[in-house]
C-alpha positions, 0 to 999 in steps of 0.5 A, a space after each residue: 212662105 207656107 210651112 208644114 208641121 212635122 206631124 203633117 209631113 209624117 202623114 204625107 203618104 197617107 194624104 197623097 193616097 187618100 187624095 189620089 184614089 179619087 183622081 185614080 177613079 176619075 181617070 180610070 173612067 177616062 181611060 176605059 171610055 177612050 179605049 171602048 169608045 168604038 164599042 160605046 158607039 156601036 152599043 148606044 147609037 144606031 148602026 149604019 154610019 160608024 164615023 157619025 156614031 163615034 163622033 156622037 160618042 165624043 160629042 156626048 163626052 164634050 157635052 158632059 163637061 158642061 157640069 164641071 164648072 158647076 161641080 167646081 163651084 159647089 165642091 170648091 165652096 165646100 172645100 174652102 168653107 168646111 174642109 177639103 176632106 168633106 168635099 172629096 168624100 162627096 166627089 168620089 161618091 158621085 164619080 164612082 157611082 156614075 161610072 158604075 151606072 154606065 155599065 148598067 145602061 141597056 143597048 140602043 137596040 133594047 131601049 132605043 133613043 133612051 140609051 144615049 140619053 141615059 149615057 148623057 145624064 149619067 156623064 153629066 152627073 159624073 162630071 159634076 163630081 169630077 169638077 170638084 175633085 181636081 182642085 180639092 185633092 191637089 189643094 190638100 196635097 199641096 197644103 200637107 207638104 213642106 216647101 221645096 217638095 211641093 212639086 214632088 208631092 203633086 207629081 205623086 198625086 198626078 202619078 197616082 191619077 195616071 195609074 187610073 188611066 193605066 189600070 183602065 188600059 191594062 184591064 181592057 187589054 187583059 179582058 180583050 185578050 182573055 175573052 173572045 171578041 164577041 164576049 168582050 163586045 157583048 158584056 166584057 166592057 161593062 165589067 170595066 165600068 162596074 169595077 169603079 164601085 170597090 174603088 169608090 168604097 175604099 176611097 171614101 173610107 180613106 178620105 174620111 180618115 185623113 187630116 186637113 193640111 196645115 196651111 188650110 187649118 191656119 187660114 181657117 183659124 185666122 178667119 175665125 179670129 176676125 170679127 168680119 162675116 166670112 165672104 162666100 169663096 166664089 164671091 171672094 174669088 171672082 171679086 179679087 182674082 177674076 183677071 188671074 182666073 181668066 188668064 189662068 184658063 188660057 195657061 191651062 189650055 194646053 194641059 186640058 187639050 193634051 190630057 183629054 186627047 191622050 186619055 180619051 182619043 189616042 186609042 181611037 187614033 191608034 185603031 186607024 193604024 192597020 198594022 196594029 191588032 186590037 190588043 196592040 192598040 191597047 198595049 201602045 195606049 198602056 205604054 203611053 200611060 207608063 211614060 206619062 207616069 215616069 216623066 211626071 216623077 222625073 220632072 218634079 224634082 227639077 220643078 222644085 228647083 227651077 220654079 213654076 215659071 221655068 218649068 211651065 216654059 220648058 213643058 210648053 216648048 216640049 209639047 210644041 216640039 213633040 206633038 206632031 212627030 208623036 201623031 205622025 209616028 203613031 200612024 205608022 207600023 207597030 214599032 213606030 206606033 209605040 214610039 209615037 205614043 211614047 213621045 205623046 206620053 212624055 209631053 203629057 207627063 212633063 206638062 202635068 207637073 206645072 199644070 197641077 202645081 199651079 192650080 194651088 200655088 197661084 191662089 191663096 188658101 181661103 179661095 184655093 179650091 174654088 178659084 183653082 177648080 173653077 178656072 181649071 174646069 172651065 178651061 177643061 170644059 171649053 177646050 179639053 172636053 171638045 178636044 177628042 171631038 175636034 180631033 175625030 172631026 178634023 181627021 175625018 174631014 182632012 184625012 190627016 192629023 196635021 190640022 189638029 196638031 197645029 191646034 195643039 201647037 198653037 195652044 202650047 204657044 199660048 201657054 208659053 207666052 203666059 208662062 213668060 209674062 205672068 207666072 212669075 208675077 202670080 207666084 211672087 204675090 202668092 209667096 208674099 201673102 199666101 193666105 190672104 186674098 188681095 185685089 187682083 189686076 191683070 198681070 203685066 206683059 
């Protein structure tokens, strides 16, 4: 069982803040991308078919996820070999710089096809940075927290992350209310992207002045005491934990889908509710983000008490139960739209705690950032990145959210099955040998 030194416990808040700001910036981008998706469709794609332009925006969003696994491999290697801090300094620089550049791209009417191409290239670079952000920051927080409070620490990281989404929604709501519709569509949306630059500067400073977690430090000390040449983290992860990584991708499916849909598609879906004004759409989207944060913080202490496996079971059941009424209500009047957004936010908040905790808890420290990051980002690329596109396409084809809801419910049932059959095996093994990579075999069913 891992422990944390008193000095590290005293710096826990500093560590969580340093780790959270990169996640904040990543999800801030996700939030504003979803909120202004319809504007991006008008700005960077030819006019004439609004549905096709919107699908193109989300198709580009999905394609950009292709570099996430590469980013996880690169920065996971840096994080496991050199240190979490070094990796996190690189991820926040790339992520925030790319976000700011999106606000500088000329419109389609100004430069033609070069506009969507530039948007794609910048988002590919951005995804490279965000691919290494999640697992390295979660690993740092996990390793800097004493046993019995790790879920709460990870939930605080998640809450800080979701504040980025909330900030994006609030700023979009405020700017759209303060500016005329013409001004917001002409240049106001660009300001939202430019604001990532000061975030990146603050985050880079904080990350350079934080400490590594005790568990990682001990693992590197033991590794340095051996006479064997160190194996590359990626090679070690694939050699010893390949089966667990594959199954873990299935476990993460629900989280990646729900996360992407609520972050980048909910505002678009709410805009189809004729009872809502643009400001009310942004307000309902903001309300969902607030509910996410509250539910994550409330569910974390229970997760520390009942364990990862039971928390995963409860969370996946909650998603399966709430997703359909959430979307159905969100399409009706003003009050029901807020109610539906709140239900969807609650399911995401609860699910976030075991999903993020598992990234670090089920892998040993010497390959944690690599194995967790590669699993998470591959699942995110395959399922999360395509979820908004799939939602738009299915709803446009069938005129109903029921088909896509069935897809989310199926993913939740897969997570439930893996939680019931495999998570206890993973956590038991990690508690027996938390800092050593051992040969992995498929978990018993």
